[in-house]
Backbone bond lengths (Angstrom), bond angles and torsions (degrees), N, CA, C in turn:
res aa  C-N    CA-C-N  psi(-1)  N-CA   C-N-CA  omega(-1)  CA-C   N-CA-C  phi
1 M - - - 1.419 - - 1.520 108.92 -
2 S 1.285 118.83 125.00 1.447 120.15 -177.19 1.563 110.15 -87.75
3 S 1.301 111.99 157.53 1.471 116.39 -176.14 1.492 114.24 -68.98
4 S 1.345 117.45 -16.82 1.433 121.41 176.11 1.488 113.69 -81.41
5 E 1.328 117.53 -15.86 1.424 123.66 179.64 1.496 113.21 -65.77
6 D 1.375 117.66 146.73 1.420 121.43 176.65 1.529 109.21 -70.21
7 K 1.374 115.50 123.45 1.447 117.85 -177.85 1.480 109.28 -114.97
8 S 1.364 118.26 22.75 1.442 118.94 178.39 1.564 111.79 -84.44
9 G 1.315 114.31 166.82 1.484 120.12 177.71 1.516 113.36 95.74
10 I 1.286 111.21 -176.44 1.490 118.32 -179.80 1.520 109.15 -116.64
11 V 1.321 115.98 156.87 1.455 124.43 -178.12 1.524 109.88 -129.76
12 S 1.283 116.65 132.41 1.459 122.23 175.43 1.546 108.80 -75.47
13 I 1.310 117.37 124.15 1.534 122.23 -179.70 1.498 113.57 -112.52
14 G 1.301 117.37 -5.36 1.491 117.63 179.99 1.532 111.55 168.68
15 K 1.311 112.22 -177.82 1.484 120.71 -178.05 1.510 109.00 -141.12
16 I 1.332 118.14 138.68 1.421 122.88 178.25 1.532 105.70 -84.21
17 V 1.387 114.12 118.64 1.449 120.14 -174.14 1.504 113.42 -112.40
18 G 1.390 115.95 -5.78 1.456 115.20 179.99 1.534 109.50 -175.73
19 A 1.307 117.55 175.41 1.399 124.87 171.95 1.547 109.08 -112.48
20 H 1.297 116.16 150.42 1.496 121.32 -172.44 1.519 108.65 -131.33
21 G 1.317 116.08 115.57 1.478 117.60 177.06 1.576 110.44 82.20
22 L 1.327 114.18 -166.02 1.445 120.14 -173.41 1.572 111.71 -108.37
23 T 1.330 118.55 -8.45 1.463 121.95 -171.48 1.469 115.32 -99.20
24 G 1.321 119.01 13.17 1.458 121.33 173.07 1.563 113.44 94.19
25 T 1.288 117.02 16.25 1.489 121.14 177.79 1.507 108.17 -72.06
26 C 1.343 116.64 137.01 1.473 122.15 177.14 1.467 108.52 -102.11
27 K 1.356 116.48 145.10 1.475 123.03 174.54 1.528 106.15 -100.61
28 I 1.324 116.84 119.68 1.445 123.85 -175.38 1.502 110.91 -108.61
29 Y 1.382 115.67 140.98 1.418 122.35 165.86 1.529 106.18 -99.36
30 P 1.399 116.90 105.63 1.491 117.09 -173.52 1.508 112.65 -81.23
31 Y 1.351 116.39 144.79 1.467 121.44 176.06 1.589 110.87 -96.25
32 T 1.298 114.21 16.95 1.467 119.89 -177.54 1.525 110.70 -141.82
33 D 1.322 115.00 150.65 1.472 120.95 177.13 1.533 108.88 -82.69
34 S 1.321 117.00 -27.49 1.445 121.26 -176.18 1.532 107.11 -88.05
35 L 1.322 115.56 119.11 1.463 119.36 -177.87 1.500 110.94 -91.20
36 A 1.383 116.99 9.49 1.425 120.39 -178.86 1.548 111.81 -66.49
37 V 1.327 116.52 -21.50 1.482 119.25 177.23 1.494 111.82 -69.46
38 F 1.337 117.67 -14.92 1.468 122.32 177.40 1.488 115.00 -105.01
39 D 1.376 117.79 17.51 1.448 121.68 -175.96 1.507 109.03 -67.59
40 S 1.322 115.35 150.93 1.462 122.51 -179.01 1.524 109.65 -55.82
41 G 1.303 117.35 135.57 1.471 124.51 -177.78 1.510 113.30 87.52
42 S 1.346 120.38 -11.84 1.473 121.42 176.91 1.562 110.13 -65.17
43 E 1.264 113.48 148.77 1.455 120.59 171.27 1.494 111.45 -96.70
44 I 1.336 118.10 126.86 1.479 125.16 175.43 1.482 108.05 -124.35
45 F 1.320 114.60 163.54 1.490 120.43 174.16 1.508 110.33 -122.78
46 V 1.276 116.27 134.01 1.466 124.94 -178.87 1.551 109.69 -109.22
47 T 1.316 114.48 118.18 1.496 121.19 -178.51 1.574 106.09 -96.26
48 L 1.310 115.68 109.22 1.425 120.63 -175.66 1.549 109.34 -70.44
49 P 1.401 119.41 132.79 1.417 119.46 -173.62 1.519 115.77 -70.34
50 D 1.325 119.36 -32.64 1.454 122.25 -178.18 1.496 111.04 -77.95
51 E 1.277 119.87 -43.61 1.443 124.80 -171.02 1.517 112.53 -94.60
52 G 1.369 117.54 -24.48 1.394 121.21 -175.46 1.514 113.08 75.72
53 A 1.320 115.85 -2.01 1.465 121.69 -178.99 1.529 109.14 -73.01
54 T 1.279 117.93 150.89 1.455 122.57 176.29 1.554 111.00 -118.54
55 R 1.358 113.14 130.03 1.466 119.09 -177.04 1.533 107.13 -119.00
56 A 1.314 118.44 139.05 1.460 123.82 174.61 1.515 108.82 -85.87
57 F 1.343 114.41 140.18 1.429 123.15 174.86 1.523 110.16 -136.67
58 E 1.405 110.73 150.47 1.479 115.36 171.19 1.508 107.95 -99.94
59 V 1.312 116.47 137.15 1.464 123.16 178.12 1.554 108.50 -72.47
60 D 1.317 115.01 123.27 1.439 120.51 173.46 1.564 109.53 -79.40
61 W 1.302 116.48 -55.21 1.461 122.93 176.33 1.549 107.78 -158.86
62 S 1.356 113.54 164.54 1.472 120.75 175.32 1.491 108.30 -150.98
63 K 1.298 116.45 154.47 1.464 122.93 174.64 1.546 111.43 -153.79
64 P 1.279 117.47 146.66 1.460 118.72 177.35 1.491 110.29 -67.44
65 H 1.338 116.47 149.18 1.474 122.86 -177.76 1.501 106.90 -148.73
66 N 1.380 116.97 92.00 1.443 122.67 -173.42 1.541 109.14 56.79
67 R 1.345 123.05 -124.37 1.423 125.65 179.51 1.508 112.62 -87.32
68 F 1.316 114.80 5.60 1.486 120.11 -174.83 1.500 110.33 -118.95
69 V 1.339 117.18 -177.17 1.422 127.04 176.48 1.502 107.22 -128.29
70 L 1.302 119.01 131.12 1.447 123.16 169.99 1.510 108.44 -91.06
71 L 1.298 116.69 127.76 1.481 121.77 -171.34 1.443 109.84 -129.95
72 S 1.301 119.07 126.87 1.477 126.99 173.86 1.550 106.52 -104.42
73 L 1.317 114.70 124.47 1.489 121.61 179.42 1.542 110.14 -109.32
74 K 1.310 120.74 133.14 1.391 122.47 176.71 1.526 110.79 -60.51
75 G 1.301 116.67 130.08 1.466 122.76 -177.14 1.518 115.01 96.57
76 I 1.340 117.16 -9.03 1.461 119.96 176.88 1.536 102.89 -110.73
77 N 1.355 114.18 104.15 1.442 118.87 -169.33 1.568 114.70 -114.93
78 D 1.288 118.68 -3.31 1.473 119.52 174.82 1.492 113.03 -145.94
79 R 1.309 114.68 166.15 1.482 121.39 -175.09 1.501 114.22 -54.60
80 A 1.336 116.08 -40.52 1.443 120.33 -175.50 1.535 111.58 -64.90
81 Q 1.361 115.70 -37.94 1.444 120.26 174.24 1.499 112.08 -63.73
82 A 1.281 117.82 -42.21 1.451 123.82 -179.52 1.547 108.62 -64.38
83 E 1.296 115.47 -44.66 1.507 118.93 -178.06 1.508 113.34 -61.08
84 K 1.364 115.77 -31.18 1.449 118.00 176.41 1.534 114.45 -66.18
85 L 1.358 114.90 -18.57 1.469 119.69 177.98 1.508 117.20 -89.69
86 I 1.388 115.94 -7.54 1.467 121.02 -179.73 1.541 109.43 -58.12
87 G 1.322 113.83 133.69 1.453 121.86 -178.08 1.528 112.78 94.24
88 S 1.325 116.72 -10.04 1.447 119.76 -179.11 1.538 113.48 -73.36
89 K 1.332 115.83 142.92 1.483 118.06 169.91 1.503 111.40 -85.22
90 I 1.326 113.63 147.55 1.443 120.01 176.68 1.545 108.16 -106.05
91 V 1.310 118.74 127.12 1.460 120.11 -179.15 1.559 107.41 -130.80
92 I 1.333 112.78 159.30 1.488 118.83 173.37 1.494 106.02 -139.40
93 E 1.304 115.42 165.45 1.484 119.81 175.58 1.555 107.65 -72.47
94 R 1.283 117.08 138.77 1.479 122.80 -175.23 1.591 108.76 -57.74
95 V 1.245 118.29 -33.16 1.508 120.62 -177.65 1.517 108.98 -67.01
96 N 1.342 120.48 -18.18 1.442 120.49 179.99 1.557 114.24 -90.96
97 L 1.339 114.04 1.30 1.506 116.80 176.74 1.486 111.79 -66.07
98 P 1.298 123.91 140.54 1.426 120.30 174.91 1.503 113.63 -70.36
99 E 1.287 116.28 149.16 1.521 121.28 177.01 1.511 109.51 -65.64
100 L 1.287 114.97 141.67 1.475 123.17 -178.83 1.493 111.79 -98.40
101 D 1.369 114.02 152.69 1.470 117.64 172.92 1.487 111.47 -66.36
102 P 1.320 120.85 153.08 1.461 123.02 179.95 1.525 110.08 -57.36
103 G 1.310 114.89 139.68 1.450 121.11 -178.68 1.528 115.82 82.86
104 T 1.333 117.84 2.14 1.471 120.44 174.71 1.512 108.32 -114.91
105 Y 1.327 116.75 155.30 1.412 122.45 -170.66 1.492 110.18 -143.30
106 Y 1.341 116.43 149.85 1.435 121.09 170.60 1.513 110.26 -75.82
107 W 1.266 118.03 141.55 1.507 120.92 -178.51 1.463 111.57 -59.21
108 H 1.332 118.51 -40.05 1.471 120.31 -178.80 1.535 112.23 -63.56
109 D 1.250 118.58 -19.75 1.500 122.12 176.37 1.521 110.59 -81.34
110 L 1.332 117.32 -22.24 1.454 120.86 -179.93 1.491 114.95 -94.51
111 I 1.364 116.75 -29.09 1.468 120.47 -178.09 1.551 106.82 -61.72
112 G 1.357 113.62 133.98 1.477 122.76 -179.74 1.493 113.93 89.86
113 M 1.291 117.67 -7.48 1.470 123.56 -178.55 1.500 111.49 -63.18
114 S 1.324 119.17 136.56 1.461 124.64 175.11 1.516 108.89 -74.13
115 V 1.387 117.27 133.49 1.410 119.28 -175.81 1.542 108.65 -118.58
116 Y 1.327 114.01 133.96 1.445 123.33 -177.22 1.492 111.73 -127.97
117 T 1.334 116.43 148.74 1.460 120.46 173.45 1.532 108.83 -72.22
118 N 1.338 114.82 168.37 1.455 119.64 176.31 1.566 111.53 -60.52
119 E 1.373 115.70 -24.67 1.479 121.18 178.24 1.501 112.16 -84.86
120 G 1.316 119.30 -2.10 1.432 124.94 -179.01 1.517 118.14 86.74
121 V 1.384 114.23 18.08 1.501 118.19 177.35 1.518 107.67 -84.85
122 F 1.296 114.64 130.86 1.484 120.88 179.97 1.573 109.10 -74.67
123 L 1.297 115.42 122.65 1.499 122.37 -179.04 1.529 112.62 -92.12
124 G 1.368 114.64 -33.66 1.448 119.68 -173.85 1.516 110.72 143.92
125 C 1.352 117.60 -160.98 1.402 122.46 -179.18 1.532 110.02 -115.52
126 L 1.317 115.81 145.73 1.449 119.94 177.90 1.581 107.63 -70.98
127 E 1.301 115.35 116.08 1.447 120.61 -175.52 1.520 113.76 -91.00
128 T 1.359 115.16 -41.55 1.462 118.32 -178.65 1.547 106.98 -157.39
129 V 1.365 116.04 169.28 1.455 120.83 175.65 1.540 104.51 -122.64
130 M 1.380 111.71 129.31 1.454 117.16 174.99 1.535 111.25 -104.83
131 P 1.330 118.09 120.76 1.453 119.59 174.98 1.468 110.05 -75.56
132 T 1.347 114.44 137.29 1.436 119.66 175.91 1.569 106.05 -125.71
133 G 1.278 117.39 179.47 1.434 119.43 -179.44 1.533 113.60 -64.76
134 S 1.338 118.22 -43.43 1.419 121.70 -175.24 1.565 113.85 -92.19
135 N 1.334 115.16 -43.64 1.444 120.55 -176.45 1.489 109.92 -154.83
136 D 1.282 116.25 156.46 1.485 120.34 174.87 1.526 110.85 -69.87
137 V 1.282 116.63 158.39 1.480 123.20 175.22 1.494 109.03 -125.90
138 Y 1.349 116.59 126.75 1.483 122.74 179.95 1.510 105.95 -87.50
139 V 1.335 116.40 129.79 1.513 121.83 173.22 1.487 105.33 -98.15
140 I 1.371 114.58 116.10 1.460 121.44 -179.68 1.562 105.90 -103.31
141 K 1.343 116.29 118.73 1.412 124.84 175.68 1.527 106.78 -81.63
142 Q 1.365 114.36 120.10 1.478 118.47 -177.26 1.543 109.39 -84.75
143 P 1.363 114.50 154.78 1.461 118.45 -179.77 1.548 110.83 -63.41
144 D 1.317 115.59 156.96 1.444 121.46 176.24 1.526 111.66 -51.79
145 G 1.315 116.58 135.26 1.470 121.04 179.55 1.509 112.90 95.13
146 A 1.295 118.65 -7.97 1.439 121.97 -179.05 1.518 110.02 -74.25
147 P 1.318 121.35 149.13 1.459 123.73 -174.44 1.549 113.93 -58.50
148 N 1.346 116.67 -33.74 1.508 121.52 176.56 1.528 107.51 -118.22
149 D 1.330 113.42 153.77 1.467 116.91 177.29 1.569 111.07 -73.31
150 E 1.319 115.46 -35.58 1.466 118.30 -177.74 1.517 111.58 -147.80
151 I 1.324 114.25 159.03 1.451 122.34 176.30 1.519 108.53 -121.39
152 L 1.313 117.66 135.79 1.466 121.48 179.58 1.527 105.22 -100.07
153 V 1.370 114.10 124.65 1.482 117.93 -174.28 1.568 103.05 -123.64
154 P 1.358 112.79 122.09 1.493 115.68 177.01 1.529 111.50 -69.73
155 A 1.300 117.26 134.39 1.466 122.90 179.48 1.492 111.76 -81.24
156 L 1.362 112.60 72.62 1.455 120.41 -179.50 1.563 107.17 -120.59
157 N 1.319 114.69 149.97 1.489 119.77 178.99 1.514 112.73 -58.58
158 S 1.345 115.35 -31.35 1.481 117.93 -178.47 1.521 109.45 -77.70
159 V 1.297 122.40 -12.96 1.423 125.79 179.30 1.570 112.29 -106.47
160 V 1.252 115.56 -49.77 1.506 119.46 178.65 1.511 107.46 -87.70
161 L 1.295 116.43 106.72 1.445 123.28 -171.80 1.553 111.65 -87.17
162 E 1.299 115.42 -34.04 1.469 119.11 -177.05 1.480 111.82 -153.58
163 I 1.299 118.19 138.60 1.502 124.90 172.95 1.539 103.30 -125.33
164 D 1.318 111.58 119.30 1.487 121.30 178.96 1.509 107.64 -113.03
165 L 1.381 116.15 95.97 1.468 119.49 -177.15 1.518 111.23 -67.02
166 E 1.295 116.41 -35.75 1.486 120.35 -174.64 1.533 110.17 -65.20
167 N 1.346 119.21 -40.61 1.414 122.16 177.81 1.526 115.12 -98.47
168 H 1.328 116.64 5.43 1.441 125.56 178.04 1.577 111.75 52.41
169 R 1.343 113.32 50.63 1.465 119.56 -178.02 1.525 110.61 -133.93
170 M 1.315 114.66 148.28 1.474 122.17 175.64 1.484 107.43 -128.42
171 R 1.376 115.77 141.78 1.418 121.68 177.09 1.510 106.55 -117.14
172 V 1.402 117.74 131.48 1.482 120.68 -176.81 1.501 110.07 -129.89
173 N 1.328 112.97 154.57 1.516 119.79 169.63 1.486 104.05 -112.04
174 L 1.342 115.78 104.58 1.458 120.49 -176.30 1.550 112.81 -68.39
175 P 1.297 117.79 134.34 1.472 119.86 172.18 1.515 111.17 -61.23
176 E 1.272 116.63 154.53 1.522 121.91 177.93 1.520 108.02 -55.00
177 G 1.282 118.87 139.38 1.447 125.22 177.81 1.503 115.13 95.38
178 L 1.325 118.04 -7.90 1.428 120.71 179.05 1.539 109.21 -98.63
Protein backbone atom coordinates (compact mmCIF):
# COMPACT_ATOMS: atom_id res chain seq x y z
CA MET A 1 0.00 0.00 0.00
CA SER A 2 1.55 3.28 -1.02
CA SER A 3 1.45 6.35 1.16
CA SER A 4 -0.49 8.26 -1.51
CA GLU A 5 -3.29 5.71 -1.38
CA ASP A 6 -6.52 6.57 0.45
CA LYS A 7 -6.37 4.87 3.85
CA SER A 8 -9.72 6.09 5.17
CA GLY A 9 -12.63 3.90 6.14
CA ILE A 10 -13.05 0.60 7.88
CA VAL A 11 -12.09 -2.90 6.81
CA SER A 12 -13.66 -6.18 7.82
CA ILE A 13 -10.99 -8.51 9.26
CA GLY A 14 -13.08 -11.43 10.48
CA LYS A 15 -16.25 -12.83 11.94
CA ILE A 16 -17.02 -14.25 15.37
CA VAL A 17 -18.23 -17.80 14.74
CA GLY A 18 -18.30 -19.27 18.23
CA ALA A 19 -17.35 -19.21 21.88
CA HIS A 20 -14.44 -21.26 23.22
CA GLY A 21 -14.20 -22.41 26.81
CA LEU A 22 -15.84 -20.79 29.81
CA THR A 23 -13.87 -17.55 30.20
CA GLY A 24 -15.29 -15.51 27.29
CA THR A 25 -12.86 -16.45 24.54
CA CYS A 26 -14.26 -15.89 21.04
CA LYS A 27 -13.60 -18.16 18.08
CA ILE A 28 -12.88 -16.03 15.00
CA TYR A 29 -12.87 -16.84 11.29
CA PRO A 30 -10.19 -14.38 10.09
CA TYR A 31 -10.33 -12.67 6.69
CA THR A 32 -6.59 -12.07 6.79
CA ASP A 33 -3.44 -14.18 6.87
CA SER A 34 -1.68 -11.62 9.07
CA LEU A 35 -2.78 -12.04 12.65
CA ALA A 36 -1.03 -8.79 13.64
CA VAL A 37 -4.44 -7.07 13.56
CA PHE A 38 -5.35 -9.21 16.60
CA ASP A 39 -2.22 -8.37 18.64
CA SER A 40 -2.61 -7.73 22.35
CA GLY A 41 -3.55 -4.09 22.97
CA SER A 42 -4.99 -3.57 19.47
CA GLU A 43 -8.33 -1.82 19.15
CA ILE A 44 -10.98 -3.61 17.11
CA PHE A 45 -14.65 -2.91 16.53
CA VAL A 46 -17.38 -5.54 16.73
CA THR A 47 -20.57 -4.97 14.74
CA LEU A 48 -23.40 -6.85 16.44
CA PRO A 49 -25.58 -8.72 13.92
CA ASP A 50 -28.97 -8.14 15.57
CA GLU A 51 -28.62 -4.50 16.58
CA GLY A 52 -26.18 -3.31 13.92
CA ALA A 53 -24.47 -1.40 16.73
CA THR A 54 -20.68 -1.27 16.79
CA ARG A 55 -18.66 -1.57 19.99
CA ALA A 56 -14.94 -0.95 20.45
CA PHE A 57 -12.85 -3.55 22.26
CA GLU A 58 -9.23 -3.89 23.24
CA VAL A 59 -7.63 -7.24 22.40
CA ASP A 60 -6.38 -8.99 25.54
CA TRP A 61 -4.71 -11.87 23.64
CA SER A 62 -5.09 -13.99 20.52
CA LYS A 63 -3.67 -17.21 19.16
CA PRO A 64 -4.15 -19.36 16.06
CA HIS A 65 -6.41 -22.38 16.47
CA ASN A 66 -6.56 -24.61 13.36
CA ARG A 67 -8.12 -22.42 10.63
CA PHE A 68 -9.49 -20.02 13.24
CA VAL A 69 -8.20 -17.53 15.81
CA LEU A 70 -9.01 -17.64 19.50
CA LEU A 71 -9.51 -14.09 20.71
CA SER A 72 -9.87 -12.72 24.22
CA LEU A 73 -11.43 -9.25 24.44
CA LYS A 74 -11.16 -7.06 27.53
CA GLY A 75 -14.58 -6.86 29.16
CA ILE A 76 -15.81 -10.22 27.82
CA ASN A 77 -15.28 -12.49 30.81
CA ASP A 78 -17.62 -15.46 30.44
CA ARG A 79 -19.04 -17.78 27.81
CA ALA A 80 -22.50 -16.15 27.84
CA GLN A 81 -21.01 -12.76 26.93
CA ALA A 82 -18.96 -14.35 24.12
CA GLU A 83 -22.01 -16.21 22.77
CA LYS A 84 -23.89 -12.90 22.41
CA LEU A 85 -21.17 -11.82 19.95
CA ILE A 86 -21.52 -14.85 17.64
CA GLY A 87 -22.26 -13.70 14.09
CA SER A 88 -20.63 -10.29 14.64
CA LYS A 89 -18.28 -8.82 12.09
CA ILE A 90 -14.90 -7.58 13.30
CA VAL A 91 -13.64 -4.39 11.66
CA ILE A 92 -10.71 -2.04 12.11
CA GLU A 93 -9.82 1.35 10.74
CA ARG A 94 -7.94 0.95 7.46
CA VAL A 95 -5.04 3.07 8.77
CA ASN A 96 -4.37 0.34 11.36
CA LEU A 97 -3.72 -2.37 8.78
CA PRO A 98 -0.11 -3.56 8.74
CA GLU A 99 2.01 -2.61 5.73
CA LEU A 100 2.38 -5.42 3.21
CA ASP A 101 5.45 -6.72 1.45
CA PRO A 102 5.83 -5.57 -2.17
CA GLY A 103 3.73 -7.67 -4.54
CA THR A 104 1.21 -8.70 -1.86
CA TYR A 105 -2.29 -7.29 -1.55
CA TYR A 106 -5.22 -7.23 0.80
CA TRP A 107 -8.16 -9.19 -0.57
CA HIS A 108 -10.53 -6.27 -0.06
CA ASP A 109 -8.36 -4.22 -2.44
CA LEU A 110 -8.71 -6.89 -5.15
CA ILE A 111 -12.44 -7.69 -4.84
CA GLY A 112 -14.41 -5.97 -7.61
CA MET A 113 -11.32 -5.46 -9.78
CA SER A 114 -11.85 -5.71 -13.57
CA VAL A 115 -9.88 -8.62 -15.01
CA TYR A 116 -8.48 -8.68 -18.56
CA THR A 117 -6.43 -11.18 -20.54
CA ASN A 118 -2.97 -10.26 -21.74
CA GLU A 119 -4.63 -9.55 -25.12
CA GLY A 120 -7.03 -7.03 -23.53
CA VAL A 121 -10.17 -9.22 -23.50
CA PHE A 122 -12.45 -8.43 -20.54
CA LEU A 123 -13.05 -11.59 -18.48
CA GLY A 124 -15.20 -10.14 -15.71
CA CYS A 125 -14.78 -8.87 -12.16
CA LEU A 126 -12.96 -10.52 -9.29
CA GLU A 127 -15.79 -11.67 -7.04
CA THR A 128 -13.96 -13.46 -4.24
CA VAL A 129 -10.67 -15.04 -3.24
CA MET A 130 -10.48 -18.69 -2.23
CA PRO A 131 -7.52 -19.68 -0.08
CA THR A 132 -6.07 -23.08 -0.92
CA GLY A 133 -3.13 -24.94 0.52
CA SER A 134 -0.59 -23.83 -2.05
CA ASN A 135 -1.91 -20.54 -3.49
CA ASP A 136 -5.04 -18.43 -3.52
CA VAL A 137 -7.54 -18.75 -6.36
CA TYR A 138 -9.32 -15.71 -7.77
CA VAL A 139 -12.99 -16.26 -8.69
CA ILE A 140 -13.80 -14.10 -11.71
CA LYS A 141 -17.53 -13.51 -12.28
CA GLN A 142 -18.10 -13.31 -16.02
CA PRO A 143 -20.48 -10.78 -17.61
CA ASP A 144 -24.04 -11.86 -18.41
CA GLY A 145 -24.20 -13.98 -21.55
CA ALA A 146 -20.72 -15.48 -21.11
CA PRO A 147 -20.46 -19.26 -21.63
CA ASN A 148 -19.47 -19.88 -17.98
CA ASP A 149 -20.64 -18.05 -14.88
CA GLU A 150 -17.15 -17.83 -13.44
CA ILE A 151 -13.50 -18.50 -14.14
CA LEU A 152 -11.10 -19.75 -11.48
CA VAL A 153 -7.68 -18.11 -11.84
CA PRO A 154 -4.73 -19.31 -9.76
CA ALA A 155 -2.98 -16.41 -7.98
CA LEU A 156 0.47 -17.22 -9.35
CA ASN A 157 3.08 -14.81 -10.73
CA SER A 158 3.07 -16.77 -13.99
CA VAL A 159 -0.69 -16.20 -14.37
CA VAL A 160 -1.35 -12.79 -12.75
CA LEU A 161 0.85 -10.46 -14.78
CA GLU A 162 -0.23 -7.10 -13.39
CA ILE A 163 -2.33 -5.67 -10.58
CA ASP A 164 -3.13 -1.98 -10.97
CA LEU A 165 -4.73 -0.81 -7.70
CA GLU A 166 -5.10 2.78 -8.89
CA ASN A 167 -7.21 1.81 -11.94
CA HIS A 168 -8.73 -1.26 -10.24
CA ARG A 169 -7.58 -3.59 -13.05
CA MET A 170 -5.83 -6.93 -13.25
CA ARG A 171 -4.11 -8.46 -16.29
CA VAL A 172 -3.78 -12.25 -16.49
CA ASN A 173 -2.27 -14.88 -18.77
CA LEU A 174 -4.76 -17.73 -18.54
CA PRO A 175 -3.37 -21.26 -18.44
CA GLU A 176 -4.45 -23.48 -21.32
CA GLY A 177 -7.91 -24.91 -20.84
CA LEU A 178 -9.41 -21.88 -19.09
